[in-house]
N, C-alpha and C positions, 0 to 999 in steps of 0.2 A: 078848404081846398089846399092841398099840398103845393108848395112852391119850391122850385129849385133855382138858385142863383147859379147860372151856368155859363161856362166859357167853352165853346165847342172845340177850341184848340188845345184844351187841357185834357190829358188822358184820364186823370182822376175824376174830372168833371164828367167826361163821357162815360166812365164806369158807373158813376153815381146815377146818371140819367138812365143807364141800362137797368140798374136795380129798380128804379121807379117804374120803368116800362114793364118789367117782369112782374111787378107787384099787382098789376091790373087796376091799380087805383088811379083816379083822376088827379092830374097835377098840371100846374102851370109852369112854363119855362120863362125865367126872367134872364135875358141876356144883358147882364149888368154892364158890360162894356159898351153896349149900344144904347141902352135905356138909362138916362141919367137918374142916379139915386140922389135923394135929398139927404141932408144931415139928419132930419127927423126919421126918415125911413131907415137909415143906417143905425141910428141909435136904437130903434125898435128891434132890429135884428140882433144887435149886441146884447140887449136886455134879454131877449128870448134865448140867446146862446148862453147867457150867464157868465160872460167873460168881460175882461177889460178891453177897450178899443185896441190897445197895443197887441193883444193876442190874436187879432184878426188881420194883422199886417203880414204881408209876404216880405220878410226882411232881406231876402236875397235879390229882390228886384233892383235893377240899376237905379231907378228913380229914387228908391228909398236910400240906397247907399250914397248917392250923390247929393241929395237934397235934405235928408232928414236924419240919417244915422249919426248918433253921438250927441244930438241936440236934446235938450230938456223940453219936451212937449207936453202940453196939457191934453186931457182926453178930447176936448173940443178941437184942438189943433190936429190931433191924430185923425179924428173923424173928418175934418176939413181936408186933410191930405188925401184920404180915401175917396172923398166926394170928387175932388179935383183930379185924382189919379186912380181911377178904379182898378187898374192893374195891380194895385197894392193889396186889394182885398183877397183874402184866402178863399179858396174854392174847392169843391162846390159847397154851397150852404143849402140845406134843406130845412124848410119850415113846415110844420104840421100843427096848426092851431097856435097854442102858446109855447110849443116846444120847437127847438131848433138844434141842429148839429152841423158841424163842419165835417164833410165827407172825406176825412183823412184818418184812417183808411176808409174807402168807399163803403165797406160793410157796416160802418157806424150808422149809416142811413137806415138800415133795417130796424134799428132800435126805436125809431119814431114813426114808422109808417104802418 
């Protein structure tokens, strides 16, 4: 089952959702700002994306700038920051099996569906 980590208030996330809807394939919407993600779930997403945790951070978010920017953080500390402050997670993320992509640009989603 395809999954999309979705924030309805984000235009890129809405565009990504439209791409999935137009594909006609079944998918599940995970509203990650409402549904708590565990560090294990987030680590699994990061592994599927093939990136480092810092690459999943929205570095322009106020919480990042005020709480974390300029600090030397381990991968586990970065993951904990995202679990505690899910607004920090880049979006949308689409997962299809063992493949995942950040939908920026949203057209990147087409590569894995």
